[in-house]
KEVORO-916023 format. One record per atom (N, C-alpha, C): residue in three letters; x, y, z. Coordinates in steps of 0.2 Angstrom, whole numbers, padded with zeros to 4 digits, always signed. Layout:
BEGIN
ALAXYZ;...
***
This chain:
BEGIN
MET+0726+0464+0596;MET+0729+0470+0600;MET+0732+0468+0608;THR+0736+0474+0610;THR+0739+0472+0619;THR+0733+0474+0621;PRO+0730+0471+0630;PRO+0728+0474+0630;PRO+0731+0478+0636;GLN+0728+0485+0637;GLN+0730+0488+0641;GLN+0725+0489+0649;ILE+0731+0490+0653;ILE+0728+0490+0659;ILE+0730+0498+0663;THR+0726+0501+0667;THR+0727+0508+0668;THR+0723+0508+0678;VAL+0731+0508+0681;VAL+0728+0511+0689;VAL+0726+0516+0689;VAL+0725+0518+0692;VAL+0720+0526+0696;VAL+0717+0525+0703;SER+0717+0530+0706;SER+0715+0530+0711;SER+0709+0537+0713;GLY+0707+0538+0717;GLY+0701+0544+0720;GLY+0706+0547+0722;LYS+0713+0548+0727;LYS+0716+0551+0727;LYS+0723+0551+0729;GLY+0725+0556+0732;GLY+0733+0553+0730;GLY+0734+0548+0739;GLY+0741+0546+0738;GLY+0742+0541+0744;GLY+0740+0536+0743;THR+0737+0533+0738;THR+0732+0527+0741;THR+0741+0520+0741;GLY+0743+0520+0739;GLY+0745+0517+0735;GLY+0749+0514+0729;LYS+0745+0519+0724;LYS+0743+0514+0718;LYS+0752+0515+0714;THR+0754+0519+0715;THR+0762+0518+0710;THR+0766+0511+0710;THR+0767+0512+0719;THR+0767+0507+0721;THR+0767+0498+0719;LEU+0759+0499+0718;LEU+0757+0492+0716;LEU+0758+0492+0709;THR+0756+0497+0705;THR+0760+0496+0699;THR+0767+0493+0696;ALA+0772+0496+0701;ALA+0779+0495+0697;ALA+0781+0489+0703;LEU+0776+0487+0705;LEU+0778+0477+0708;LEU+0773+0474+0701;TRP+0767+0475+0701;TRP+0763+0472+0694;TRP+0769+0473+0688;GLY+0769+0478+0686;GLY+0776+0480+0682;GLY+0780+0471+0678;SER+0785+0474+0685;SER+0790+0468+0686;SER+0788+0460+0688;MET+0781+0460+0687;MET+0776+0454+0687;MET+0777+0456+0678;ALA+0772+0455+0675;ALA+0770+0455+0671;ALA+0776+0453+0664;ASP+0772+0451+0660;ASP+0777+0447+0653;ASP+0777+0451+0648;ARG+0785+0453+0645;ARG+0784+0457+0638;ARG+0781+0466+0640;PRO+0782+0468+0647;PRO+0777+0473+0648;PRO+0779+0482+0642;VAL+0776+0485+0642;VAL+0778+0490+0641;VAL+0774+0496+0648;LEU+0780+0499+0650;LEU+0776+0503+0654;LEU+0773+0511+0655;VAL+0772+0514+0658;VAL+0768+0520+0654;VAL+0768+0525+0662;ASP+0771+0529+0663;ASP+0769+0534+0669;ASP+0764+0540+0668;ALA+0756+0539+0665;ALA+0752+0543+0663;ALA+0754+0549+0671;ASP+0754+0550+0674;ASP+0757+0556+0679;ASP+0760+0560+0677;VAL+0758+0565+0674;VAL+0761+0567+0672;VAL+0763+0577+0677;ASP+0761+0575+0679;ASP+0763+0581+0686;ASP+0766+0580+0691;ALA+0767+0572+0696;ALA+0770+0572+0698;ALA+0772+0561+0695;SER+0777+0562+0692;SER+0781+0556+0687;SER+0785+0554+0693;ASN+0782+0547+0697;ASN+0785+0542+0702;ASN+0785+0534+0701;LEU+0783+0534+0696;LEU+0786+0526+0694;LEU+0792+0525+0690;PRO+0795+0531+0688;PRO+0805+0530+0684;PRO+0806+0529+0691;LEU+0806+0533+0698;LEU+0809+0531+0703;LEU+0812+0524+0709;ALA+0804+0518+0704;ALA+0802+0512+0707;ALA+0809+0506+0703;TYR+0813+0509+0696;TYR+0815+0504+0693;TYR+0821+0505+0692;PRO+0829+0505+0692;PRO+0833+0503+0686;PRO+0833+0506+0680;ARG+0833+0510+0676;ARG+0834+0513+0671;ARG+0839+0516+0667;GLU+0839+0514+0663;GLU+0846+0520+0655;GLU+0838+0523+0651;LEU+0838+0533+0652;LEU+0838+0535+0647;LEU+0840+0535+0639;ARG+0835+0534+0636;ARG+0837+0530+0628;ARG+0835+0535+0624;GLU+0827+0539+0625;GLU+0829+0545+0623;GLU+0820+0550+0626;GLN+0826+0557+0622;GLN+0818+0562+0628;GLN+0817+0567+0621;HIS+0810+0572+0621;HIS+0805+0575+0616;HIS+0803+0582+0623;ALA+0803+0586+0617;ALA+0800+0594+0618;ALA+0792+0592+0620;PHE+0790+0594+0620;PHE+0781+0594+0619;PHE+0775+0598+0620;VAL+0774+0602+0618;VAL+0771+0608+0614;VAL+0764+0605+0614;GLY+0762+0609+0620;GLY+0758+0607+0622;GLY+0751+0612+0619;ARG+0755+0616+0618;ARG+0749+0626+0614;ARG+0750+0630+0611;ASP+0748+0633+0608;ASP+0753+0640+0607;ASP+0750+0646+0610;VAL+0756+0648+0612;VAL+0755+0657+0615;VAL+0756+0663+0613;ALA+0752+0666+0613;ALA+0755+0674+0610;ALA+0759+0678+0608;VAL+0763+0679+0605;VAL+0769+0684+0604;VAL+0768+0691+0602;VAL+0770+0696+0604;VAL+0768+0702+0600;VAL+0778+0706+0598;ASN+0776+0707+0593;ASN+0781+0707+0587;ASN+0782+0719+0590;GLU+0787+0719+0594;GLU+0788+0723+0594;GLU+0790+0731+0588;GLN+0790+0727+0583;GLN+0793+0731+0579;GLN+0786+0737+0577;LEU+0781+0731+0576;LEU+0773+0732+0574;LEU+0771+0736+0581;CYS+0771+0735+0587;CYS+0767+0733+0590;CYS+0765+0745+0591;LYS+0761+0748+0594;LYS+0762+0753+0595;LYS+0758+0755+0602;ASN+0757+0750+0606;ASN+0756+0751+0614;ASN+0748+0753+0612;CYS+0743+0751+0610;CYS+0739+0752+0608;CYS+0735+0750+0615;GLY+0734+0745+0616;GLY+0732+0742+0622;GLY+0726+0738+0622;VAL+0725+0740+0615;VAL+0717+0736+0612;VAL+0720+0725+0613;CYS+0722+0725+0613;CYS+0724+0715+0614;CYS+0724+0717+0623;ALA+0726+0719+0625;ALA+0724+0721+0636;ALA+0719+0720+0637;ARG+0714+0723+0633;ARG+0708+0727+0635;ARG+0701+0720+0631;ALA+0704+0714+0626;ALA+0698+0710+0624;ALA+0705+0707+0629;CYS+0707+0704+0630;CYS+0711+0698+0633;CYS+0708+0697+0640;ARG+0702+0692+0640;ARG+0701+0690+0646;ARG+0703+0684+0653;PHE+0710+0683+0651;PHE+0715+0680+0654;PHE+0720+0686+0657;ASP+0719+0691+0656;ASP+0722+0694+0660;ASP+0732+0693+0658;ALA+0732+0691+0650;ALA+0739+0687+0648;ALA+0744+0694+0648;PHE+0740+0702+0646;PHE+0745+0708+0641;PHE+0746+0711+0649;LEU+0755+0712+0648;LEU+0756+0716+0652;LEU+0762+0721+0650;GLU+0763+0726+0651;GLU+0767+0732+0653;GLU+0773+0732+0656;VAL+0777+0733+0650;VAL+0787+0730+0656;VAL+0789+0736+0650;GLU+0794+0741+0657;GLU+0794+0747+0651;GLU+0792+0750+0644;GLY+0788+0752+0650;GLY+0782+0755+0642;GLY+0781+0749+0635;ARG+0783+0742+0635;ARG+0781+0740+0628;ARG+0777+0733+0633;VAL+0773+0730+0629;VAL+0767+0725+0628;VAL+0772+0716+0628;ARG+0771+0717+0634;ARG+0774+0709+0635;ARG+0767+0703+0634;VAL+0769+0697+0632;VAL+0764+0691+0635;VAL+0763+0686+0642;ASP+0763+0686+0645;ASP+0764+0680+0652;ASP+0760+0674+0649;PRO+0767+0669+0645;PRO+0764+0662+0642;PRO+0760+0657+0646;LEU+0762+0661+0655;LEU+0757+0654+0659;LEU+0749+0657+0660;ALA+0750+0662+0657;ALA+0743+0666+0657;ALA+0736+0664+0650;CYS+0744+0665+0645;CYS+0737+0666+0640;CYS+0737+0657+0637;GLU+0730+0657+0638;GLU+0724+0652+0635;GLU+0729+0650+0627;GLY+0730+0653+0623;GLY+0731+0652+0616;GLY+0723+0653+0615;CYS+0717+0657+0614;CYS+0713+0657+0612;CYS+0712+0660+0604;THR+0720+0662+0604;THR+0720+0672+0597;THR+0714+0675+0595;LEU+0710+0678+0601;LEU+0704+0682+0598;LEU+0710+0691+0598;CYS+0717+0689+0600;CYS+0722+0695+0602;CYS+0724+0695+0593;THR+0725+0690+0590;THR+0726+0689+0584;THR+0721+0695+0579;LEU+0714+0692+0580;LEU+0711+0695+0576;LEU+0708+0702+0577;MET+0709+0706+0586;MET+0707+0710+0587;MET+0714+0718+0586;CYS+0721+0715+0585;CYS+0725+0717+0583;CYS+0725+0721+0577;PRO+0724+0728+0578;PRO+0724+0733+0570;PRO+0730+0731+0566;LEU+0734+0733+0571;LEU+0740+0730+0567;LEU+0748+0726+0565;ASP+0741+0720+0564;ASP+0744+0713+0565;ASP+0752+0710+0569;ALA+0752+0715+0574;ALA+0757+0714+0580;ALA+0758+0706+0582;ILE+0751+0702+0585;ILE+0752+0698+0586;ILE+0752+0689+0581;THR+0753+0688+0586;THR+0754+0678+0580;THR+0758+0674+0586;MET+0754+0669+0585;MET+0751+0664+0588;MET+0758+0659+0588;LYS+0763+0656+0594;LYS+0766+0654+0594;LYS+0772+0646+0596;PRO+0773+0639+0594;PRO+0768+0636+0600;PRO+0775+0635+0608;HIS+0774+0632+0612;HIS+0774+0634+0616;HIS+0778+0626+0622;VAL+0784+0627+0623;VAL+0784+0617+0625;VAL+0782+0618+0632;SER+0776+0617+0635;SER+0775+0615+0640;SER+0780+0607+0645;GLY+0783+0605+0643;GLY+0785+0597+0645;GLY+0790+0596+0640;THR+0791+0589+0643;THR+0796+0582+0640;THR+0792+0576+0640;TRP+0794+0573+0636;TRP+0793+0564+0634;TRP+0799+0562+0636;SER+0799+0557+0638;SER+0805+0551+0638;SER+0805+0545+0637;VAL+0810+0542+0633;VAL+0807+0534+0634;VAL+0815+0531+0638;SER+0814+0524+0642;SER+0818+0523+0645;SER+0819+0516+0644;GLU+0824+0513+0646;GLU+0824+0505+0646;GLU+0826+0503+0654;THR+0819+0498+0655;THR+0821+0495+0663;THR+0822+0488+0663;GLY+0822+0486+0667;GLY+0826+0478+0666;GLY+0819+0472+0665;PHE+0813+0475+0665;PHE+0807+0472+0663;PHE+0805+0474+0656;GLY+0804+0481+0654;GLY+0804+0484+0647;GLY+0802+0485+0645;PRO+0800+0493+0644;PRO+0801+0501+0640;PRO+0798+0504+0648;LEU+0800+0511+0648;LEU+0794+0513+0652;LEU+0797+0523+0650;VAL+0785+0522+0646;VAL+0787+0530+0645;VAL+0785+0534+0648;HIS+0789+0540+0651;HIS+0786+0545+0657;HIS+0788+0552+0653;ALA+0785+0559+0657;ALA+0785+0564+0656;ALA+0786+0568+0661;GLN+0783+0573+0661;GLN+0787+0579+0664;GLN+0785+0586+0663;LEU+0779+0588+0667;LEU+0775+0593+0665;LEU+0780+0600+0667;GLY+0783+0605+0665;GLY+0784+0612+0666;GLY+0781+0614+0673;ILE+0785+0618+0674;ILE+0783+0622+0683;ILE+0777+0626+0681;ALA+0771+0626+0684;ALA+0764+0630+0685;ALA+0761+0631+0677;GLU+0762+0623+0671;GLU+0762+0623+0663;GLU+0756+0620+0666;GLY+0748+0621+0663;GLY+0742+0618+0666;GLY+0742+0611+0659;ASN+0740+0605+0664;ASN+0738+0597+0663;ASN+0731+0597+0660;SER+0732+0598+0652;SER+0723+0599+0650;SER+0721+0589+0648;GLY+0725+0585+0647;GLY+0726+0579+0648;GLY+0732+0577+0640;LYS+0734+0584+0637;LYS+0735+0582+0630;LYS+0741+0577+0630;LEU+0746+0579+0637;LEU+0753+0575+0640;LEU+0754+0567+0641;VAL+0746+0563+0644;VAL+0745+0561+0644;VAL+0743+0555+0638;THR+0738+0559+0633;THR+0737+0556+0626;THR+0743+0556+0625;GLN+0748+0559+0626;GLN+0754+0558+0620;GLN+0760+0555+0624;VAL+0760+0550+0631;VAL+0762+0549+0631;VAL+0759+0537+0631;ARG+0756+0539+0630;ARG+0752+0534+0628;ARG+0751+0532+0623;ARG+0753+0535+0618;ARG+0751+0533+0612;ARG+0761+0531+0610;VAL+0763+0531+0614;VAL+0769+0531+0613;VAL+0771+0525+0616;GLY+0767+0522+0618;GLY+0767+0515+0623;GLY+0765+0511+0618;GLU+0759+0516+0616;GLU+0755+0510+0610;GLU+0759+0509+0607;LYS+0762+0513+0601;LYS+0765+0510+0598;LYS+0772+0506+0600;LEU+0777+0506+0606;LEU+0785+0504+0608;LEU+0779+0497+0608;ALA+0772+0491+0609;ALA+0769+0488+0612;ALA+0767+0488+0604;ASP+0767+0488+0599;ASP+0768+0486+0592;ASP+0771+0484+0593;GLU+0778+0487+0595;GLU+0786+0484+0586;GLU+0790+0481+0591;ARG+0788+0479+0598;ARG+0789+0473+0602;ARG+0784+0469+0605;ALA+0781+0466+0603;ALA+0775+0461+0604;ALA+0773+0459+0612;ALA+0773+0468+0615;ALA+0775+0468+0620;ALA+0767+0461+0621;GLY+0766+0457+0630;GLY+0763+0456+0631;GLY+0756+0462+0637;VAL+0756+0468+0638;VAL+0754+0472+0643;VAL+0755+0477+0640;ILE+0752+0481+0641;ILE+0754+0488+0644;ILE+0749+0491+0648;LEU+0757+0495+0653;LEU+0754+0495+0662;LEU+0755+0503+0663;VAL+0749+0504+0663;VAL+0750+0513+0664;VAL+0745+0513+0672;ASP+0751+0520+0674;ASP+0751+0522+0681;ASP+0748+0527+0682;GLY+0738+0528+0681;GLY+0736+0536+0680;GLY+0736+0539+0686;PRO+0735+0547+0684;PRO+0737+0551+0688;PRO+0730+0550+0694;PRO+0728+0553+0701;PRO+0723+0554+0704;PRO+0717+0558+0704;GLY+0714+0556+0707;GLY+0708+0559+0704;GLY+0703+0560+0699;ILE+0699+0564+0696;ILE+0694+0562+0693;ILE+0694+0569+0687;GLY+0700+0570+0685;GLY+0701+0576+0682;GLY+0700+0571+0673;CYS+0703+0580+0670;CYS+0704+0580+0668;CYS+0710+0571+0662;GLN+0714+0573+0665;GLN+0720+0568+0663;GLN+0719+0564+0664;THR+0715+0559+0670;THR+0714+0554+0671;THR+0708+0552+0666;THR+0704+0554+0664;THR+0700+0552+0661;THR+0703+0552+0651;ALA+0709+0555+0654;ALA+0713+0554+0649;ALA+0719+0548+0648;ALA+0719+0546+0653;ALA+0721+0538+0654;ALA+0718+0533+0656;MET+0713+0533+0656;MET+0706+0531+0656;MET+0704+0527+0650;ALA+0704+0531+0646;ALA+0696+0533+0638;ALA+0702+0525+0634;GLY+0699+0520+0632;GLY+0702+0518+0627;GLY+0705+0511+0631;ALA+0707+0513+0635;ALA+0710+0506+0641;ALA+0707+0499+0638;SER+0708+0492+0641;SER+0705+0486+0641;SER+0703+0487+0648;LEU+0704+0491+0655;LEU+0700+0487+0660;LEU+0705+0492+0662;VAL+0700+0497+0669;VAL+0704+0497+0674;VAL+0705+0496+0681;VAL+0710+0498+0685;VAL+0713+0497+0690;VAL+0709+0501+0697;LEU+0707+0503+0700;LEU+0704+0507+0706;LEU+0709+0506+0711;VAL+0715+0505+0715;VAL+0718+0505+0720;VAL+0713+0511+0726;THR+0710+0509+0732;THR+0708+0512+0735;THR+0711+0513+0741;GLU+0711+0515+0748;GLU+0711+0514+0753;GLU+0707+0510+0762;PRO+0706+0509+0766;PRO+0701+0507+0767;PRO+0701+0514+0774;SER+0698+0519+0773;SER+0698+0525+0774;SER+0690+0531+0770;ALA+0685+0534+0777;ALA+0681+0538+0773;ALA+0681+0541+0765;SER+0688+0545+0767;SER+0689+0548+0759;SER+0693+0545+0757;GLY+0693+0537+0757;GLY+0695+0537+0751;GLY+0688+0532+0747;ARG+0685+0527+0753;ARG+0680+0525+0749;ARG+0675+0532+0744;HIS+0672+0537+0747;HIS+0670+0542+0744;HIS+0674+0546+0736;ASP+0682+0546+0735;ASP+0682+0546+0731;ASP+0682+0541+0727;MET+0683+0535+0729;MET+0682+0528+0724;MET+0678+0531+0721;GLU+0672+0529+0724;GLU+0662+0532+0721;GLU+0663+0537+0716;ARG+0667+0543+0717;ARG+0666+0546+0711;ARG+0671+0544+0705;LEU+0676+0541+0706;LEU+0679+0538+0700;LEU+0676+0532+0698;LEU+0671+0529+0702;LEU+0669+0524+0701;LEU+0662+0526+0694;SER+0657+0532+0694;SER+0656+0538+0692;SER+0660+0535+0685;VAL+0666+0542+0684;VAL+0667+0543+0678;VAL+0669+0534+0677;THR+0670+0532+0676;THR+0671+0524+0675;THR+0665+0521+0671;ASN+0660+0522+0674;ASN+0653+0519+0673;ASN+0651+0525+0667;ARG+0653+0531+0666;ARG+0653+0535+0659;ARG+0656+0534+0654;LEU+0661+0531+0654;LEU+0665+0531+0648;LEU+0668+0524+0648;GLY+0663+0520+0651;GLY+0660+0512+0647;GLY+0666+0508+0649;VAL+0672+0508+0654;VAL+0676+0505+0655;VAL+0676+0500+0661;VAL+0675+0494+0661;VAL+0677+0488+0666;VAL+0682+0490+0672;ALA+0679+0489+0675;ALA+0684+0494+0684;ALA+0685+0489+0691;LEU+0689+0487+0689;LEU+0691+0479+0696;LEU+0694+0487+0702;VAL+0693+0486+0707;VAL+0695+0487+0714;VAL+0699+0482+0719;VAL+0706+0487+0720;VAL+0709+0484+0725;VAL+0708+0486+0731;LEU+0709+0486+0739;LEU+0710+0490+0743;LEU+0716+0490+0745;ASN+0720+0493+0746;ASN+0726+0493+0750;ASN+0726+0495+0757;LYS+0731+0494+0761;LYS+0733+0493+0764;LYS+0726+0491+0772;VAL+0725+0486+0770;VAL+0717+0484+0773;VAL+0718+0482+0780;ASP+0722+0483+0786;ASP+0725+0482+0791;ASP+0726+0485+0794;LEU+0723+0494+0793;LEU+0726+0499+0795;LEU+0716+0500+0797;ALA+0712+0497+0795;ALA+0704+0501+0796;ALA+0701+0493+0790;PRO+0700+0488+0797;PRO+0699+0482+0794;PRO+0691+0482+0793;ALA+0687+0486+0797;ALA+0682+0484+0797;ALA+0679+0490+0789;GLU+0681+0493+0787;GLU+0681+0497+0783;GLU+0679+0493+0775;GLU+0682+0487+0774;GLU+0684+0482+0769;GLU+0676+0481+0766;ALA+0673+0480+0771;ALA+0663+0479+0772;ALA+0661+0485+0767;LEU+0659+0489+0769;LEU+0658+0494+0765;LEU+0661+0497+0757;ILE+0667+0496+0758;ILE+0671+0497+0749;ILE+0667+0493+0746;ARG+0668+0484+0747;ARG+0662+0480+0746;ARG+0655+0481+0741;THR+0653+0483+0746;THR+0644+0484+0744;THR+0644+0488+0741;ALA+0648+0498+0743;ALA+0649+0501+0739;ALA+0651+0500+0731;VAL+0656+0494+0728;VAL+0659+0493+0725;VAL+0652+0487+0719;SER+0651+0485+0726;SER+0644+0480+0721;SER+0639+0484+0718;ARG+0637+0488+0723;ARG+0634+0493+0721;ARG+0632+0496+0714;MET+0638+0501+0716;MET+0641+0505+0708;MET+0644+0501+0703;GLY+0643+0494+0701;GLY+0642+0490+0695;GLY+0651+0485+0696;ALA+0655+0488+0697;ALA+0662+0485+0696;ALA+0663+0478+0701;GLU+0669+0475+0702;GLU+0670+0468+0703;GLU+0678+0471+0708;TYR+0675+0469+0716;TYR+0681+0470+0723;TYR+0684+0465+0721;ILE+0691+0461+0720;ILE+0696+0457+0718;ILE+0699+0455+0723;GLY+0700+0462+0728;GLY+0703+0460+0735;GLY+0708+0464+0739;SER+0712+0463+0743;SER+0716+0470+0749;SER+0721+0467+0746;LEU+0727+0470+0748;LEU+0736+0470+0753;LEU+0735+0472+0758;PRO+0740+0468+0761;PRO+0741+0473+0770;PRO+0746+0479+0768;PHE+0746+0481+0776;PHE+0751+0489+0773;PHE+0758+0485+0779;ILE+0762+0490+0773;ILE+0771+0487+0777;ILE+0773+0492+0778;GLN+0775+0493+0783;GLN+0778+0500+0784;GLN+0786+0502+0781;GLU+0787+0495+0779;GLU+0795+0500+0777;GLU+0795+0499+0771;VAL+0790+0500+0766;VAL+0787+0500+0760;VAL+0793+0506+0754;PRO+0786+0510+0758;PRO+0789+0519+0758;PRO+0796+0519+0757;GLY+0799+0520+0762;GLY+0807+0518+0765;GLY+0812+0515+0759;LEU+0808+0510+0755;LEU+0811+0506+0749;LEU+0808+0507+0742;LEU+0801+0513+0742;LEU+0800+0517+0735;LEU+0804+0522+0735;ALA+0808+0525+0739;ALA+0811+0530+0740;ALA+0819+0530+0738;SER+0820+0523+0737;SER+0827+0520+0740;SER+0827+0517+0733;GLY+0821+0515+0731;GLY+0823+0513+0724;GLY+0823+0506+0723;THR+0823+0503+0731;THR+0825+0497+0731;THR+0817+0492+0730;LEU+0812+0497+0729;LEU+0807+0492+0731;LEU+0807+0484+0728;ILE+0806+0486+0721;ILE+0804+0477+0717;ILE+0813+0472+0720;SER+0819+0475+0720;SER+0820+0469+0725;SER+0823+0467+0729;GLU+0820+0471+0736;GLU+0819+0473+0743;GLU+0813+0470+0742;CYS+0807+0470+0741;CYS+0800+0468+0743;CYS+0799+0461+0749;PRO+0794+0466+0752;PRO+0793+0460+0759;PRO+0788+0453+0756;ARG+0788+0450+0759;ARG+0787+0443+0757;ARG+0778+0444+0755;ALA+0778+0447+0760;ALA+0767+0446+0763;ALA+0763+0451+0756;LEU+0770+0460+0752;LEU+0765+0462+0750;LEU+0767+0458+0744;ARG+0772+0457+0741;ARG+0772+0455+0734;ARG+0766+0446+0732;GLU+0765+0439+0738;GLU+0762+0436+0737;GLU+0757+0442+0736;ALA+0753+0443+0738;ALA+0745+0447+0736;ALA+0747+0450+0731;ALA+0751+0454+0730;ALA+0751+0460+0725;ALA+0752+0452+0717;GLU+0755+0448+0716;GLU+0751+0442+0711;GLU+0749+0438+0713;GLY+0744+0438+0718;GLY+0738+0434+0716;GLY+0733+0439+0715;LEU+0733+0448+0715;LEU+0729+0449+0711;LEU+0729+0451+0704;TRP+0737+0449+0704;TRP+0739+0453+0696;TRP+0736+0448+0691;LYS+0737+0440+0690;LYS+0733+0433+0689;LYS+0726+0437+0687;VAL+0722+0437+0692;VAL+0714+0440+0691;VAL+0714+0447+0688;ILE+0719+0450+0686;ILE+0719+0456+0684;ILE+0720+0456+0674;LEU+0726+0450+0676;LEU+0724+0451+0668;LEU+0724+0445+0665;GLU+0719+0440+0670;GLU+0713+0435+0664;GLU+0710+0441+0665;ARG+0708+0444+0667;ARG+0701+0450+0665;ARG+0702+0454+0660;ALA+0706+0457+0661;ALA+0713+0461+0654;ALA+0708+0458+0648;LEU+0712+0453+0648;LEU+0711+0446+0641;LEU+0704+0447+0639;VAL+0701+0445+0645;VAL+0697+0445+0642;VAL+0692+0450+0640;ALA+0690+0458+0647;ALA+0690+0464+0642;ALA+0692+0465+0633;GLU+0699+0464+0634;GLU+0701+0466+0628;GLU+0698+0460+0621;ARG+0699+0455+0624;ARG+0693+0451+0618;ARG+0688+0455+0616;VAL+0681+0455+0622;VAL+0675+0459+0620;VAL+0675+0467+0617;GLN+0681+0470+0619;GLN+0682+0477+0613;GLN+0681+0478+0606;GLN+0688+0470+0605;GLN+0687+0467+0600;GLN+0681+0464+0595;GLY+0675+0464+0597;GLY+0672+0462+0595;GLY+0672+0454+0594;GLU+0675+0448+0600;GLU+0676+0442+0599;GLU+0675+0439+0606;PRO+0672+0435+0604;PRO+0667+0430+0611;PRO+0673+0431+0619;ALA+0670+0430+0625;ALA+0671+0431+0632;ALA+0677+0427+0631;HIS+0676+0421+0629;HIS+0679+0415+0630;HIS+0680+0409+0625;GLY+0685+0411+0620;GLY+0688+0408+0616;GLY+0695+0405+0615;
***
């Protein structure tokens, strides 16, 4: 099996995507996956060519047959999500409010309501100079239950099998929601990127409580360490207390946001950042290979 590494953060702005992009450029035969479908930024880091794009149907929504509907109002009274509206004297369904529970189809006395697939986003595969990149875009105001995250991961795993990839590298969503859980579940290990602040440490601890419940090996990286050096000791203590492994830190470099915005991060990466990232990547890959062997029931060192 191809080792799968998911990079996450307890909060936005820690540099998770920046580091994922750099590690992707250092990996041997990687398949890259951007599982942050609410704000897909990993494609911005690489020159790429779109190879395929597909609609994503995340749920079914109710649709009213106007020829059968008599505007009795039973559906509107039954719906707990207020998804039924009256427009110009006719009953309509707000697809953004409909949760797809199907209660209205059961309650309608005239069988005038059916469930229809609803396109809530797209998923795509692009080619980069380092390997394929699977990414997605959730539609405006669409809910993210983790289904689209699972879809891009599955596509990445299929590509890894087809191409005999060396590693699957996933840029996960920030936070501890269901989409983050969907990005981490089944991974060989998780790399948690945090920052030297009280809020960064607090959110790191919340996320580590999730990885502990999932039983996923977690490594912690402290980014922008020189902004508050005293925080490193507190981060180390918290990581140790929660049973994870602290593997090192990276410096704050002011030019990085501009390089990421211009799409030149990989080609013009400052030497200090690249060297620090390379050192961490070696450790991450080594731990991932061990974790994958353990998951497959093999000896950790063989």
